MARVEX-809413 format. One record per atom (N, C-alpha, C): residue in three letters; x, z, y. Coordinates in steps of 0.05 Angstrom, whole numbers, padded with zeros to 5 digits, always signed. Example, Ala and Ser with C-alpha at 12.3 -4.5 7.8 and 13.67 -1.06 7.14 Angstrom:
<atoms>
Ala+00264+00156-00114/Ala+00246+00156-00090/Ala+00264+00156-00066/Ser+00257+00142-00045/Ser+00273+00143-00021/Ser+00258+00157+00001/
</atoms>
This chain:
<atoms>
Met-00423+00231+00525/Met-00418+00217+00500/Met-00418+00187+00505/Phe-00398+00173+00494/Phe-00396+00144+00497/Phe-00398+00131+00470/Ile-00413+00109+00469/Ile-00416+00094+00444/Ile-00398+00069+00446/Pro-00380+00066+00427/Pro-00361+00042+00428/Pro-00377+00016+00429/Ser-00365-00004+00442/Ser-00378-00030+00443/Ser-00380-00042+00415/Val-00398-00060+00411/Val-00403-00071+00385/Val-00378-00086+00375/Thr-00364-00100+00393/Thr-00341-00116+00385/Thr-00316-00098+00379/Asp-00316-00074+00390/Asp-00293-00056+00387/Asp-00298-00032+00370/Tyr-00320-00032+00356/Tyr-00329-00009+00341/Tyr-00308+00001+00321/Leu-00294-00018+00307/Leu-00275-00011+00286/Leu-00246-00010+00296/Arg-00242-00016+00321/Arg-00214-00017+00331/Arg-00210+00001+00356/Val-00227+00020+00360/Val-00224+00038+00383/Val-00202+00059+00377/Trp-00193+00073+00398/Trp-00174+00094+00395/Trp-00188+00121+00392/Asn-00174+00140+00380/Asn-00186+00166+00375/Asn-00165+00188+00381/Leu-00174+00210+00392/Leu-00158+00234+00397/Leu-00173+00258+00385/Ile-00159+00275+00371/Ile-00171+00299+00360/Ile-00154+00323+00370/Asn-00168+00343+00379/Asn-00155+00368+00388/Asn-00155+00387+00365/Tyr-00131+00393+00353/Tyr-00129+00410+00330/Tyr-00137+00439+00336/Asp-00135+00447+00361/Asp-00140+00475+00367/Asp-00170+00480+00370/Thr-00185+00460+00379/Thr-00214+00464+00382/Thr-00230+00446+00362/Leu-00216+00428+00349/Leu-00229+00408+00330/Leu-00248+00390+00344/Glu-00245+00386+00371/Glu-00261+00367+00386/Glu-00248+00339+00383/Thr-00264+00318+00385/Thr-00254+00291+00383/Thr-00264+00274+00406/Ile-00246+00258+00417/Ile-00253+00238+00437/Ile-00249+00211+00426/Thr-00270+00194+00426/Thr-00268+00167+00415/Thr-00270+00148+00438/Gly-00251+00129+00439/Gly-00251+00109+00461/Gly-00276+00091+00460/Gln-00283+00082+00484/Gln-00306+00064+00486/Gln-00298+00035+00479/Phe-00273+00028+00485/Phe-00262+00002+00479/Phe-00236+00005+00464/His-00224-00018+00456/His-00198-00017+00442/His-00176-00008+00462/Ala-00154+00002+00451/Ala-00132+00011+00467/Ala-00117-00013+00478/Glu-00115-00016+00504/Glu-00101-00038+00516/Glu-00071-00032+00519/Glu-00054-00052+00516/Glu-00025-00049+00519/Glu-00014-00026+00502/Leu-00024-00024+00478/Leu-00015-00003+00460/Leu+00015-00007+00453/Thr+00031+00013+00459/Thr+00060+00011+00456/Thr+00070+00036+00442/Gln+00088+00031+00423/Gln+00101+00052+00407/Gln+00131+00050+00410/Asn+00144+00074+00413/Asn+00173+00075+00415/Asn+00185+00093+00394/Val+00203+00082+00377/Val+00216+00098+00356/Val+00246+00091+00357/Gly+00263+00111+00355/Gly+00291+00104+00356/Gly+00309+00128+00352/Ser+00335+00124+00354/Ser+00355+00145+00351/Ser+00377+00140+00372/Ala+00392+00161+00378/Ala+00414+00159+00397/Ala+00440+00159+00382/Tyr+00458+00141+00392/Tyr+00484+00137+00379/Tyr+00506+00139+00400/Ser+00530+00145+00391/Ser+00554+00145+00408/Ser+00573+00124+00398/Glu+00584+00108+00417/Glu+00602+00086+00410/Glu+00630+00092+00422/Lys+00650+00090+00405/Lys+00677+00094+00414/Lys+00694+00069+00406/Phe+00709+00059+00426/Phe+00726+00035+00421/Phe+00755+00044+00419/Ala+00770+00029+00403/Ala+00799+00033+00401/Ala+00813+00008+00409/Leu+00838+00010+00415/Leu+00854-00013+00424/Leu+00854-00035+00402/Asn+00849-00060+00411/Asn+00849-00083+00393/Asn+00827-00082+00372/Arg+00806-00066+00377/Arg+00784-00065+00358/Arg+00760-00080+00370/Glu+00749-00099+00355/Glu+00726-00115+00366/Glu+00700-00099+00366/His+00696-00084+00345/His+00671-00069+00343/His+00676-00039+00346/Pro+00657-00024+00358/Pro+00662+00004+00362/Pro+00657+00021+00336/Val+00667+00045+00336/Val+00660+00064+00316/Val+00634+00078+00325/Val+00613+00074+00309/Val+00586+00084+00317/Val+00580+00109+00302/Gln+00571+00130+00317/Gln+00565+00155+00305/Gln+00537+00164+00313/Phe+00521+00172+00294/Phe+00494+00181+00299/Phe+00495+00208+00314/Leu+00481+00210+00336/Leu+00480+00235+00351/Leu+00455+00252+00345/His+00432+00240+00349/His+00407+00254+00344/His+00384+00235+00344/Gly+00362+00243+00334/Gly+00338+00227+00335/Gly+00324+00229+00362/Glu+00307+00210+00368/Glu+00292+00210+00393/Glu+00262+00215+00387/Val+00249+00227+00406/Val+00220+00234+00403/Val+00204+00208+00402/Glu+00187+00206+00382/Glu+00169+00183+00381/Glu+00147+00185+00401/Thr+00142+00163+00415/Thr+00121+00162+00436/Thr+00102+00139+00432/Val+00078+00142+00441/Val+00057+00121+00441/Val+00043+00122+00468/Ser+00038+00099+00479/Ser+00024+00097+00504/Ser+00004+00074+00503/Phe-00018+00077+00518/Phe-00038+00056+00518/Phe-00055+00059+00544/Arg-00068+00037+00550/Arg-00087+00037+00573/Arg-00115+00039+00563/Gly-00130+00059+00573/Gly-00158+00063+00565/Gly-00177+00060+00588/Arg-00202+00058+00582/Arg-00222+00056+00603/Arg-00249+00067+00593/Phe-00265+00077+00612/Phe-00292+00085+00606/Phe-00311+00072+00627/His-00334+00063+00618/His-00353+00049+00635/His-00381+00059+00628/Ala-00393+00072+00647/Ala-00421+00082+00642/Ala-00441+00059+00645/Thr-00453+00052+00623/Thr-00473+00030+00624/Thr-00501+00041+00622/Thr-00504+00067+00614/Thr-00531+00079+00612/Thr-00530+00106+00626/Phe-00554+00117+00631/Phe-00555+00142+00647/Phe-00546+00166+00630/Val-00544+00164+00603/Val-00535+00186+00587/Val-00505+00188+00585/Glu-00490+00168+00594/Glu-00461+00168+00593/Glu-00450+00179+00619/Asp-00433+00199+00616/Asp-00421+00213+00639/Asp-00391+00209+00640/Val-00382+00192+00657/Val-00353+00186+00659/Val-00338+00211+00668/Val-00349+00226+00687/Val-00335+00249+00698/Val-00330+00270+00676/Glu-00349+00275+00660/Glu-00347+00296+00639/Glu-00325+00290+00619/Ile-00324+00265+00609/Ile-00304+00258+00589/Ile-00277+00255+00601/Leu-00275+00247+00627/Leu-00249+00245+00640/Leu-00238+00273+00645/Glu-00255+00292+00652/Glu-00245+00319+00656/Glu-00235+00332+00630/Lys-00248+00325+00608/Lys-00239+00335+00582/Lys-00211+00324+00576/Leu-00207+00298+00581/Leu-00181+00286+00577/Leu-00160+00300+00594/Lys-00167+00305+00619/Lys-00148+00319+00637/Lys-00141+00347+00626/Ser-00161+00361+00616/Ser-00155+00388+00606/Ser-00137+00388+00582/Trp-00138+00366+00566/Trp-00121+00364+00542/Trp-00092+00358+00550/Ala-00088+00349+00575/Ala-00061+00343+00584/Ala-00048+00367+00598/Lys-00064+00389+00602/Lys-00054+00412+00617/Lys-00049+00436+00598/Arg-00036+00456+00608/Arg-00030+00480+00594/Arg-00056+00496+00590/Asp-00061+00505+00565/Asp-00084+00521+00559/Asp-00075+00551+00562/Asp-00089+00565+00579/Asp-00082+00593+00585/Asp-00083+00611+00560/Asp-00102+00606+00543/Asp-00105+00622+00518/Asp-00082+00616+00499/Leu-00075+00591+00496/Leu-00054+00583+00477/Leu-00027+00586+00489/Glu-00025+00586+00516/Glu+00000+00587+00530/Glu+00017+00562+00525/Arg+00004+00540+00521/Arg+00016+00514+00517/Arg-00006+00493+00518/Pro+00002+00467+00521/Pro-00018+00446+00520/Pro-00030+00444+00492/Pro-00053+00433+00489/Pro-00065+00430+00462/Pro-00048+00410+00445/Val-00048+00414+00419/Val-00035+00396+00400/Val-00056+00376+00391/Leu-00051+00351+00394/Leu-00070+00330+00388/Leu-00061+00312+00365/Gly-00080+00298+00355/Gly-00075+00277+00335/Gly-00086+00251+00346/Phe-00072+00229+00341/Phe-00080+00203+00351/Phe-00080+00181+00330/Trp-00099+00164+00330/Trp-00098+00140+00314/Trp-00116+00118+00327/Ala-00109+00093+00321/Ala-00124+00070+00332/Ala-00129+00050+00309/Gly-00153+00040+00309/Gly-00160+00020+00288/Gly-00159+00033+00260/Asp-00145+00020+00241/Asp-00143+00031+00214/Asp-00121+00051+00211/Ser-00107+00057+00234/Ser-00086+00078+00235/Ser-00062+00073+00217/Leu-00059+00048+00207/Leu-00036+00042+00190/Leu-00010+00039+00205/Ser-00011+00033+00231/Ser+00014+00030+00246/Ser+00014+00048+00271/Ala-00007+00048+00286/Ala-00008+00063+00311/Ala-00022+00090+00307/Tyr-00005+00110+00303/Tyr-00016+00137+00299/Tyr+00005+00158+00304/Leu-00002+00182+00311/Leu+00015+00205+00313/Leu+00001+00228+00301/Val+00013+00241+00282/Val+00000+00263+00268/Val-00004+00287+00287/Glu+00018+00294+00301/Glu+00016+00316+00321/Glu+00030+00307+00346/Cys+00017+00311+00369/Cys+00029+00302+00394/Cys+00017+00317+00417/Thr+00030+00314+00441/Thr+00019+00324+00466/Thr+00014+00300+00484/Met-00003+00304+00504/Met-00012+00282+00520/Met-00005+00285+00549/Arg+00000+00262+00562/Arg+00003+00260+00591/Arg-00015+00238+00601/Leu-00032+00245+00621/Leu-00051+00226+00632/Leu-00041+00217+00660/Ser-00039+00191+00664/Ser-00028+00181+00689/Ser-00043+00155+00697/Asn-00036+00146+00721/Asn-00047+00120+00732/Asn-00078+00119+00729/Ile-00091+00140+00737/Ile-00120+00141+00736/Ile-00131+00125+00760/Val-00146+00104+00754/Val-00157+00086+00775/Val-00187+00087+00774/Tyr-00199+00094+00797/Tyr-00228+00096+00798/Tyr-00240+00070+00810/Asp-00260+00060+00797/Asp-00273+00035+00807/Asp-00294+00042+00828/Arg-00307+00022+00839/Arg-00327+00026+00860/Arg-00350+00045+00850/Pro-00358+00065+00866/Pro-00379+00083+00857/Pro-00406+00068+00853/Thr-00424+00082+00840/Thr-00451+00071+00836/Thr-00467+00071+00862/Phe-00491+00061+00861/Phe-00508+00060+00885/Phe-00513+00088+00895/Leu-00514+00108+00878/Leu-00518+00136+00886/Leu-00492+00151+00890/Gly-00470+00138+00889/Gly-00444+00151+00894/Gly-00430+00162+00870/Gly-00442+00159+00846/Gly-00430+00170+00822/Gly-00407+00152+00812/Leu-00392+00163+00792/Leu-00370+00149+00780/Leu-00380+00132+00756/Arg-00375+00106+00758/Arg-00385+00089+00736/Arg-00362+00078+00719/His-00339+00073+00730/His-00317+00060+00715/His-00291+00072+00723/Val-00274+00078+00703/Val-00248+00089+00708/Val-00228+00079+00687/Thr-00204+00073+00695/Thr-00182+00065+00676/Thr-00160+00086+00679/Phe-00144+00088+00658/Phe-00123+00109+00657/Phe-00102+00101+00636/Thr-00079+00113+00639/Thr-00057+00109+00620/Thr-00052+00135+00605/Val-00053+00134+00578/Val-00048+00157+00561/Val-00020+00155+00550/Gly-00004+00175+00554/Gly+00023+00177+00543/Gly+00024+00199+00523/Leu+00030+00193+00498/Leu+00031+00213+00476/Leu+00060+00217+00467/Arg+00067+00242+00464/Arg+00094+00249+00456/Arg+00093+00265+00430/Glu+00108+00257+00410/Glu+00108+00270+00384/Glu+00114+00300+00387/Tyr+00100+00317+00373/Tyr+00103+00346+00375/Tyr+00112+00357+00348/Lys+00134+00372+00349/Lys+00144+00386+00325/Lys+00146+00416+00331/Ser+00132+00432+00315/Ser+00133+00460+00319/Ser+00161+00471+00314/Tyr+00168+00491+00329/Tyr+00195+00503+00327/Tyr+00198+00520+00302/Ser+00220+00518+00289/Ser+00225+00534+00265/Ser+00255+00542+00265/Leu+00260+00567+00257/Leu+00287+00577+00255/Leu+00302+00565+00232/Glu+00287+00553+00213/Glu+00300+00541+00190/Glu+00312+00514+00198/Ala+00338+00511+00195/Ala+00351+00487+00203/Ala+00345+00465+00183/Gly+00344+00440+00193/Gly+00339+00418+00175/Gly+00365+00408+00164/Ala+00364+00385+00151/Ala+00388+00374+00139/Ala+00408+00365+00161/Val+00433+00372+00156/Val+00454+00366+00175/Val+00471+00343+00164/Gly+00473+00322+00179/Gly+00489+00299+00170/Gly+00518+00303+00177/Asn+00534+00282+00169/Asn+00563+00283+00175/Asn+00567+00280+00205/Thr+00584+00296+00216/Thr+00588+00297+00245/Thr+00617+00292+00253/Arg+00636+00291+00234/Arg+00664+00287+00241/Arg+00676+00263+00226/Tyr+00693+00249+00241/Tyr+00706+00226+00229/Tyr+00736+00228+00238/His+00753+00217+00220/His+00782+00218+00226/His+00793+00190+00222/Arg+00808+00181+00242/Arg+00821+00155+00240/Arg+00849+00160+00229/Ala+00854+00149+00205/Ala+00879+00155+00190/Ala+00904+00146+00205/Arg+00924+00164+00203/Arg+00950+00158+00214/Arg+00970+00156+00191/Glu+00995+00150+00198/Glu+01015+00148+00178/Glu+01020+00175+00164/Phe+01023+00174+00137/Phe+01028+00197+00120/Phe+01003+00214+00115/Asp+00979+00205+00124/Asp+00955+00220+00118/Asp+00947+00215+00089/Tyr+00936+00236+00077/Tyr+00924+00233+00050/Tyr+00901+00253+00049/Tyr+00883+00250+00029/Tyr+00859+00266+00029/Tyr+00864+00296+00028/Glu+00884+00304+00012/Glu+00889+00333+00010/Glu+00899+00345+00037/Ser+00915+00329+00051/Ser+00924+00339+00077/Ser+00902+00341+00097/Leu+00884+00322+00097/Leu+00861+00323+00115/Leu+00842+00347+00108/Ala+00839+00352+00082/Ala+00822+00374+00074/Ala+00834+00401+00081/Gln+00860+00402+00080/Gln+00874+00427+00088/Gln+00870+00432+00118/Leu+00872+00412+00134/Leu+00868+00415+00163/Leu+00839+00420+00171/Glu+00821+00407+00157/Glu+00792+00409+00164/Glu+00779+00433+00152/Tyr+00785+00439+00127/Tyr+00770+00461+00113/Tyr+00788+00484+00105/Gly+00814+00481+00108/Gly+00833+00502+00099/Gly+00836+00503+00069/Asp+00829+00482+00055/Asp+00831+00481+00026/Asp+00838+00453+00017/Ala+00862+00449+00008/Ala+00871+00422+00000/Ala+00856+00411-00024/Leu+00846+00429-00041/Leu+00832+00420-00065/Leu+00806+00405-00059/Val+00796+00411-00035/Val+00771+00397-00027/Val+00776+00367-00022/Gly+00802+00360-00020/Gly+00808+00332-00016/Gly+00797+00313-00037/Asp+00794+00324-00062/Asp+00783+00307-00083/Asp+00753+00301-00078/Val+00739+00319-00065/Val+00711+00314-00058/Val+00709+00293-00037/Val+00727+00294-00017/Val+00727+00274+00005/Val+00735+00247-00006/Arg+00754+00247-00025/Arg+00763+00222-00037/Arg+00740+00208-00052/Lys+00723+00223-00066/Lys+00701+00211-00081/Lys+00679+00200-00062/Leu+00679+00208-00037/Leu+00660+00197-00018/Leu+00669+00170-00007/His+00694+00163-00014/His+00705+00137-00005/His+00716+00122-00029/Pro+00699+00113-00047/Pro+00708+00099-00071/Pro+00723+00073-00065/Ser+00719+00061-00042/Ser+00733+00036-00036/Ser+00760+00042-00023/Lys+00767+00067-00018/Lys+00792+00074-00005/Lys+00806+00096-00021/Pro+00815+00090-00045/Pro+00829+00110-00061/Pro+00855+00120-00048/Asn+00868+00103-00033/Asn+00892+00110-00018/Asn+00887+00104+00011/Ile+00890+00124+00027/Ile+00885+00121+00056/Ile+00906+00103+00069/Gln+00896+00083+00084/Gln+00913+00066+00099/Gln+00911+00072+00129/Val+00932+00066+00143/Val+00932+00071+00172/Val+00909+00056+00185/Gly+00893+00070+00201/Gly+00870+00058+00215/Gly+00843+00062+00201/Asp+00844+00071+00175/Asp+00819+00076+00161/Asp+00803+00098+00174/Val+00776+00095+00175/Val+00759+00116+00186/Val+00749+00133+00162/Ile+00756+00158+00161/Ile+00749+00176+00139/Ile+00727+00195+00148/Thr+00705+00195+00133/Thr+00683+00213+00139/Thr+00689+00241+00128/Leu+00686+00261+00145/Leu+00691+00288+00137/Leu+00664+00303+00138/Pro+00652+00309+00115/Pro+00626+00323+00114/Pro+00628+00351+00126/Thr+00605+00362+00132/Thr+00605+00389+00143/Thr+00614+00409+00122/Ala+00623+00432+00131/Ala+00633+00452+00112/Ala+00610+00462+00093/Ser+00585+00463+00104/Ser+00563+00471+00087/Ser+00558+00451+00064/Thr+00562+00426+00070/Thr+00558+00405+00049/Thr+00580+00407+00028/Ile+00604+00412+00037/Ile+00627+00415+00018/Ile+00623+00439+00000/Arg+00612+00461+00010/Arg+00608+00485-00006/Arg+00588+00480-00028/Lys+00569+00462-00024/Lys+00549+00457-00044/Lys+00558+00437-00065/Thr+00582+00425-00062/Thr+00591+00404-00080/Thr+00609+00417-00101/Lys+00603+00411-00126/Lys+00619+00421-00148/Lys+00639+00400-00157/Thr+00665+00409-00156/Thr+00687+00391-00164/Thr+00690+00390-00194/Glu+00686+00366-00205/Glu+00689+00363-00234/Glu+00705+00338-00240/Pro+00720+00337-00262/Pro+00735+00313-00269/Pro+00716+00290-00277/Thr+00723+00266-00269/Thr+00705+00244-00274/Thr+00719+00222-00291/Ser+00745+00226-00297/Ser+00759+00206-00314/Ser+00749+00209-00343/Ile+00749+00187-00357/Ile+00739+00187-00385/Ile+00754+00206-00403/Pro+00782+00206-00403/Pro+00796+00224-00421/Pro+00791+00254-00415/Leu+00785+00261-00390/Leu+00781+00289-00384/Leu+00751+00296-00380/Glu+00733+00277-00385/Glu+00705+00282-00380/Glu+00694+00306-00395/Thr+00702+00310-00420/Thr+00693+00333-00435/Thr+00716+00352-00442/Gly+00737+00351-00426/Gly+00760+00368-00431/Gly+00758+00395-00419/Phe+00737+00400-00403/Phe+00734+00426-00390/Phe+00707+00438-00398/Gly+00705+00464-00394/Gly+00680+00478-00401/Gly+00683+00495-00426/Arg+00662+00508-00434/Arg+00663+00527-00456/Arg+00658+00512-00483/Lys+00645+00489-00482/Lys+00639+00475-00507/Lys+00665+00464-00519/Asp+00668+00468-00546/Asp+00692+00459-00560/Asp+00690+00429-00566/Thr+00708+00414-00554/Thr+00709+00385-00558/Thr+00737+00377-00565/Pro+00741+00353-00577/Pro+00769+00344-00583/Pro+00786+00342-00558/Gln+00774+00333-00535/Gln+00789+00331-00511/Gln+00797+00359-00501/Arg+00780+00378-00503/Arg+00786+00405-00494/Arg+00808+00417-00512/Ala+00805+00413-00538/Ala+00825+00424-00557/Ala+00853+00412-00552/Leu+00853+00385-00547/Leu+00879+00372-00542/Leu+00891+00382-00516/Arg+00875+00386-00495/Arg+00885+00396-00470/Arg+00897+00424-00473/Leu+00883+00442-00487/Leu+00894+00469-00491/Leu+00918+00469-00509/His+00919+00451-00528/His+00942+00449-00546/His+00967+00440-00530/Met+00964+00420-00513/Met+00987+00411-00497/Met+00996+00432-00478/Leu+00978+00448-00467/Leu+00986+00469-00449/Leu+01000+00491-00464/Glu+00991+00497-00488/Glu+01004+00517-00505/Glu+01032+00509-00513/Gln+01035+00483-00519/Gln+01062+00473-00526/Gln+01082+00475-00504/Arg+01072+00474-00479/Arg+01090+00475-00456/Arg+01091+00502-00443/Asn+01078+00521-00456/Asn+01078+00548-00445/Asn+01103+00563-00452/Arg+01122+00563-00434/Arg+01148+00577-00439/Arg+01158+00589-00413/Thr+01176+00607-00416/Thr+01187+00621-00393/Thr+01210+00604-00381/Lys+01209+00602-00355/Lys+01230+00587-00341/Lys+01240+00603-00317/Val+01266+00605-00315/Val+01278+00620-00294/Val+01290+00600-00273/Ser+01284+00606-00248/Ser+01294+00588-00227/Ser+01312+00605-00208/Phe+01330+00591-00196/Phe+01349+00605-00177/Phe+01349+00590-00151/Val+01354+00606-00130/Val+01356+00595-00103/Val+01386+00597-00095/Val+01398+00574-00090/Val+01427+00574-00083/Val+01428+00572-00052/Lys+01440+00591-00040/Lys+01443+00591-00011/Lys+01468+00576-00003/
</atoms>
């Protein structure tokens, strides 16, 4: 057991093993505490284009690393015992068939923390032994990697396809090629309110088919806003009246 120093009592680092509910508390504050958070992107350049078309690929695993140390100042403190426990938390547990899942926080835990993570212990440096040959001081680097349990349930899928408009492209034609349904073009058009008419060179976002299936196509113009549905409204009555007025038989011929 190690008692944190007086000056570091409220700013030491902590690790908890969720599988055994054991806790290791640092003796001093975490040195060189570093956190890495980010995402991976793909960049594609086109001729005469100053900036690339950037597309999100995937998220990156959040990591935290720090330098820790233990120093035995009394006969009740055992550096070897606590170091071996740290080592065991970085290795595969035969009963669990995986390394232990840990939780980490430092200080008030408002910034440096990981709810669930696995650990890698490296750069273990042993100081000069005691007069009797025992271990008195050791420093080490702790590398923590965010842990997410595997699930068959897929998470939210973002847009993954983009189309650079060519001459004669319009939303219905793109929808026909992408989804096999030209009517979906209205959904894609509403995702680009600043581009009602596609111009050559425009980058058009094409949502996934699963996203399109969940979208309900409804009229948004003011004259037709209440012109559809089962509820009787003046707009609906006028629409049906005009359709009835134009409901007549027409014969067409094909001249070869």
